TORTORTOR-161872 format. One record per residue (C-alpha): x, y, z; residue in one letter. Coordinates in steps of 0.02 Angstrom, whole numbers, plus 50000, padded with zeros to 5 digits. Layout:
BEGIN
XYZA;...
END
This chain:
BEGIN
500015000250011M;500595017849951K;500435033250083C;498975042350044R;499715058650064H;501525057349993C;501385040049911G;502885032249982S;502715013150026D;502065009750185L;503124996250296K;502855000150469L;501254992650558T;500585001750711L;499314990550763V;498334976850683D;496534973650777L;496214959350670G;494384961050562S;492774969850597A;491124977150521P;491134995750493P;490645002950674S;489205013750626N;488424998750521A;487104994150650Y;485994981250628L;484044977550616T;483114964350678A;482934958750483K;484834961550445S;485394948650593L;484834935650460H;485894940850338A;487964941450343P;488824956750370E;490324963150291K;491894962550382W;493534972050337F;495374969350416P;495774983950519L;497644988250534K;498435004150541V;500095007350453L;501305022450477V;502145031950319C;504005033350372S;504165046750256E;502895061450311C;502285050750469W;500495049050432L;499625035250503A;498415027150406Q;497115011450396T;497224998750250E;496255003050095D;494884991050116F;493364998350152A;492615013350032Q;491725029350107A;490115027350027D;490035010150116E;490355018150297L;489495033550259F;487845029250204D;485855033150205A;485765026050360E;487195032750458Y;486725034350633A;488035045350718Y;487245060350782F;488405074650869S;486805082250970G;486475069151078F;488015074751188S;487645088651305T;489595090851327S;489835091551126W;488435104251119L;489345116151252R;490735113051164H;490215119950999S;489145133651069E;490895139451144S;491725138050987Y;490565147950887V;490555162551022A;492535161951014N;492695161750827M;491305175150813A;492475186150930A;494195182350874R;493805184650679F;492425197050693G;491055186250607L;489355194650582D;488025196750470E;489005201050326Q;490135184450336S;489895167950275H;490235150850379V;490265133950303V;490495117650407E;491175101950334V;490335085250397A;488815096650466A;487955081050557N;486495086050627D;486725103950631G;487505103050811Y;488625117350774L;488005129750630L;486305131650736Q;487505142350862Y;487985151350702V;486155154350640M;485715159850817A;486895174250788R;486195180650610G;487745173850532I;487535164850352P;488075149050331C;488125132550238T;488315114650295G;489065100750188I;488385084050259E;488445068350134P;487485056850245T;485455057850227A;485065054350410S;486045068550482T;485985080350338A;483805078850356A;484045081650546A;485025096150495A;483705104750370R;482445101250508A;483365117750608K;483285127150459G;485095125450406I;485495125150218P;486285107850173I;487435102450029V;487255082750033E;488895078449965E;490615072249992F;491845088550020F;493115089549902G;494145101949764L;492685097749638P;491215102849757L;492285118149836A;492625124649665K;490625122549615H;490235131049776L;491495145349734A;490845147549579S;489045151349665Q;489845166349765G;489875154349932K;491775156449973R;491865157150160A;492685167950307D;492655153650415L;492595133250372I;492415121850523A;492975104750515A;492565094950673N;493265076850669N;493025074950495V;494845076050430L;495225059650477A;493785049950398H;494225055950223V;495155044550096P;495715057449975D;496625068750109I;497475079449982N;495925081049877D;495055086550032F;496155097750103V;496535106749935A;494515109649939G;494765120150091F;496285130450007A;495125135749858H;493365139049958L;494055151550099L;494045167450052K;495755178250048D;495705182350228N;494805166850275G;495165154150416I;494935135650430A;494895126050585T;495205106950597F;495025097050754E;495325079950770F;496125066050913P;498005067850934H;498895055150871L;500055057651018Y;498915053851141R;498105040451061L;499735031551072I;500225038351224I;498645035251312E;498255018151229N;496675024151158Q;496415011051022F;494675010751017D;494745028050918T;495485015550778I;493845010350658Y;493565011050470H;492765026550473E;494505034050522H;495495033650368F;497035045250454S;497765046950637Y;498425062750640L;499965073250725S;500195090250700L;501925086150608T;500865076450466A;499575088850462V;500785104150436E;501465094050301R;499985089250212I;499265106450223F;500835116750160K;500635103750013H;498835107749984N;499005126549997G;498735130850164L;499845134850306V;499485131550506V;499535147350610F;498735140650776D;498625126750876V;497555122251022E;497475106751128E;495765101451172L;494965089051294P;493775081351179T;493895062651117H;495285060251236G;496275074151166G;496125083451029S;497025096150926L;496165112350852R;497315118550718V;496975134850630Y;497515137550445A;497355150650324Q;498015150850123K;499585148750116A;499815161649960S;499005177150057V;498595172750254G;499125186950352R;498985178950531H;500745175450604P;501245157650666A;500915157250871S;502095150050992A;500695134451012G;501345128450840V;503125126450883S;502665119151070T;501555106650992I;502915101950849L;504245100150984K;502995088851096K;502955076350955E;504905077350909A;505365075051098D;504245059751117A;504995052750964G;503465053650831M;504805053650691M;505385039550740S;504955018850709E;505305015550890D;503945027150964F;502455015750864Y;503384996550919A;502364994551078R;500785001351052F;500014981550986Q;500604976251160H;499754988451256C;498354985451157T;498144967851189D;498254973151364T;496904983151387V;495934967851286K;496364955651389N;495934963351542D;494244967851512F;493974951851434I;494524945651613D;493334956951705F;491724949951589L;492254929951627L;492524936251815R;490684944551812A;489764929851734K;490484918051848K;489914926951999E;488164928051909G;488404947751907K;487274956851765R;488234968451649V;487634982251519A;488364995351435A;487985013251391Y;488415021351244G;488235012151058A;489695023351008A;490915017750868A;492385016450981K;491465004351089G;491154993650930N;493014994650910T;493274986451087L;491974973151084M;492364966850909N;494274966050939Y;493864957351116A;492584945351040G;491034950451157I;489464945351119R;487794945251222P;488194931251337D;489364944451425L;488594961251408I;486694961251379A;486224975851303C;487024994251268V;485905009851312A;485885024151220D;484875039551206R;484775040451016N;483355033950947P;484095030450771A;484945017450855K;483685010750983Q;482984994450935G;484434990050834K;486134979650852F;487894984250860M;488854978250727P;489864962750746G;489514959850916S;487434960250882R;487054964551055I;485434974951063P;485434993751096I;483934998451202V;483255014751278N;484035022151430E;482445016951541S;482814999851504H;484294998851616L;483095004151769S;482084986751725T;483514974051720V;484584986351850R;486424978851801P;487684975151928D;488964985751804Y;488774997251669I;490174997051548V;490355016551495I;490895014551287L;491345033051255P;492605033051394W;493025050551333N;491285054651420L;491345046551561R;491045060551690D;489605066551589E;488785048151586V;489045044251782M;488285060651824A;486985056451708Q;486625039851777M;486905044351939E;485195034951999Y;485975019251961A;486985019652122R;485225015252218A;485274998152148W;487084997452181G;487614998352003A;489475002051982R;490275011151828F;491615002751724V;492745009051579T;494104997951489A;495165011551407V;496495017751429P;496375004651579E;494994995551665L;494305006551792R;492845000651918I;491815015052022S;
END
């Protein structure tokens, strides 16, 4: 396989998680009687540009189809994060009713609803029909297509160049990362800004967040790799922030390389130095990740087997993609985790891909009263525990498996 960015041969393996179905391909009662598509799930690292990337097996249109069930607006902490982002961007870059904000991967309108509330014209780009429909129901103009250079040129020809383009948790999701980034350079106004948020590869490896790896993530990103990719495609990074979201993310600020007027902040050199000092431009940095991943998997299996032997009831909360990675790598089935509760009605009544564990309404947990509740989106641990404090009344304990087994 060749590197998606620079075309070099890929020889360095970060981790091999066996095989799994796409993490957001939730099953219906009818589809339980049909075979599932499973794809190898292996991540390689380019020793030239240091872009980590999954092997090419699944295509984007197979992963982000009309039944795509990830809706951003069901996390209250993510909504707060998004509202704060809009307020900060409006203040920092002087956005008003004369501006135009574009969000790539607008999902269900979780972010652009706050842009609209400020009277700022906006456009959302969202290829999945289910979430695009939810955004339109909020009155948000949506272009239902995959973003890339051709769409950017089309929108620019319609006078829709952007003062701000937001791209939250999508840079990792694109198979042709060069075409995608080039689209931003074309769609921005000369003084426009683009921001990108994505899980930081440094944190993924240092904290063993292997469940962030799934087929919908084609790339796993360091600032070192992103800076090179942007420069190649007409953008330059001028600022970066570390965020607590998704277990540790970066927010990267970029501008057109040819006409950008913002000087580089000290934050850029700080993060680049952190990555260099950790050894992220050497093969040794990636060598132990497989062992650490297997340790988490084995500890989680041991816990579930002990619970079963003791006659304890185990359920889970959060039918999240990262949970599917963990469950399928560990080979978990309904005999070990009876059900997964989730607030999203689009997932309720369906089944987790691969493990085929039923997804239920949260109220179901009050009926079955499990002894343990495994929080699959561990990055939302505090939010979920506060939300489900009532489960303490029947003696339930909360469990997370990543980055290490914790029971509380």
